[in-house]
C-alpha positions in Angstrom: 54.9 55.6 73.2 58.7 56.1 72.7 61.4 53.5 72.1 63.1 54.3 75.5 61.7 53.7 79.0 59.7 56.5 80.4 62.5 57.1 82.9 65.1 57.3 80.1 62.9 59.7 78.1 62.6 62.0 81.1 66.3 61.7 81.8 67.2 62.7 78.2 64.7 65.6 78.2 66.0 66.8 81.6 69.7 66.7 80.5 68.8 68.6 77.3 66.7 71.1 79.3 69.5 71.7 81.9 72.1 72.1 79.1 69.9 74.6 77.3 69.2 76.6 80.4 72.7 76.6 82.0 75.1 77.3 79.1 75.6 80.8 80.4 76.8 79.5 83.7 73.5 79.7 85.5 71.8 76.9 87.5 68.3 75.6 87.2 66.0 74.2 89.9 63.9 71.1 89.9 60.6 72.9 89.6 61.7 74.7 86.5 63.0 71.5 85.0 59.8 69.6 85.9 57.7 72.4 84.2 60.0 72.6 81.3 59.8 68.9 80.3 56.3 68.1 81.6 57.6 65.6 84.2 56.2 64.8 87.7 58.6 66.4 90.2 59.1 63.5 92.6 59.8 61.1 89.7 62.2 63.6 88.2 64.0 64.1 91.6 65.1 60.5 91.6 66.3 60.7 88.0 68.3 63.8 88.6 69.9 62.3 91.7 71.0 59.3 89.6 72.3 61.4 86.7 74.2 63.6 89.2 75.7 60.7 91.0 76.9 59.2 87.7 78.4 62.5 86.6 76.1 63.2 83.7 74.9 66.5 85.3 76.2 68.5 88.2 74.4 69.9 91.2 75.2 72.6 93.7 73.4 73.2 97.1 72.6 76.5 98.6 70.8 79.7 97.6 72.5 79.8 94.2 72.2 76.0 93.9 70.5 73.9 91.3 71.5 71.7 88.4 73.9 72.5 85.6 76.2 70.9 83.0 79.8 71.5 82.3 81.8 71.4 79.1 82.7 67.7 79.6 79.0 66.9 79.7 78.3 68.7 76.5 80.9 66.5 74.8 79.4 63.3 76.1 77.3 61.1 73.6 73.6 60.6 74.2 74.4 56.9 74.7 75.8 57.8 78.1 72.4 58.9 79.3 70.7 55.8 77.9 73.3 53.5 79.5 73.0 55.2 83.0 69.2 54.9 83.0 68.3 51.8 80.9 71.6 49.9 80.7 73.0 48.8 77.3 70.2 46.4 76.4 68.9 48.7 73.6 72.3 48.3 72.0 72.6 44.5 72.4 69.2 43.1 73.1 66.7 41.1 71.1 63.7 42.9 69.5 61.4 40.3 71.1 63.2 40.3 74.4 64.4 36.7 74.0 67.6 35.9 76.0 68.7 33.1 73.7 68.4 35.1 70.5 71.7 35.2 68.6 73.3 35.0 65.1 73.2 31.2 65.4 69.8 31.0 67.1 67.9 34.1 65.6 64.4 35.1 66.6 62.0 36.0 63.6 63.0 39.7 63.9 66.7 39.2 64.5 68.3 40.3 61.2 65.9 43.3 60.6 66.0 44.4 64.2 69.8 44.1 64.4 70.2 46.6 61.5 67.8 49.1 63.2 69.5 48.6 66.6 72.9 49.2 65.0 71.7 52.4 63.4 70.2 53.6 66.7 73.4 52.7 68.5 75.5 54.6 66.0 73.3 57.7 66.3 73.3 57.7 70.1 77.1 57.1 70.3 77.8 59.8 67.6 75.6 62.7 68.6 76.7 64.7 71.7 74.6 66.4 74.3 76.1 69.7 73.0 75.1 69.1 69.4 71.5 68.5 70.5 71.8 71.7 72.7 72.7 73.7 69.6 69.4 72.5 67.9 67.5 73.7 71.0 69.2 77.1 71.0 68.5 77.6 67.3 64.9 76.5 67.7 65.3 73.5 65.4 64.3 71.2 68.3 61.8 71.2 71.2 61.4 69.5 74.5 57.7 69.9 75.2 54.8 68.2 73.5 
């Protein structure tokens, strides 16, 4: 079990996979993405449509169609993917999911969780999709279990 929603996990893996496969100007189809990240194709189709609509990835129709990323996408932080799919709750929310949790009304996990949440937020805002792609190209990272 990851710390992100299943949808967000698939979205991040799909963006990384697309970036990895399309840096040479090619495009990749949904079947190849689905196989490459172990995702059910119908579920993935909705995620890709959402990411495309929000400008995280690009798509082209036709015989040479498929999904791809451009240079602007490679410069985007990972937090953009998380916010499109899951919103910003992971950056601001309570570790126990309480709505009234705050500095003045903390839950039992508030202070410890806040520190972890802030570290996660910093990492997701500081690391770009392109930086992660470099790790995939070098073999320092993988997308399949």
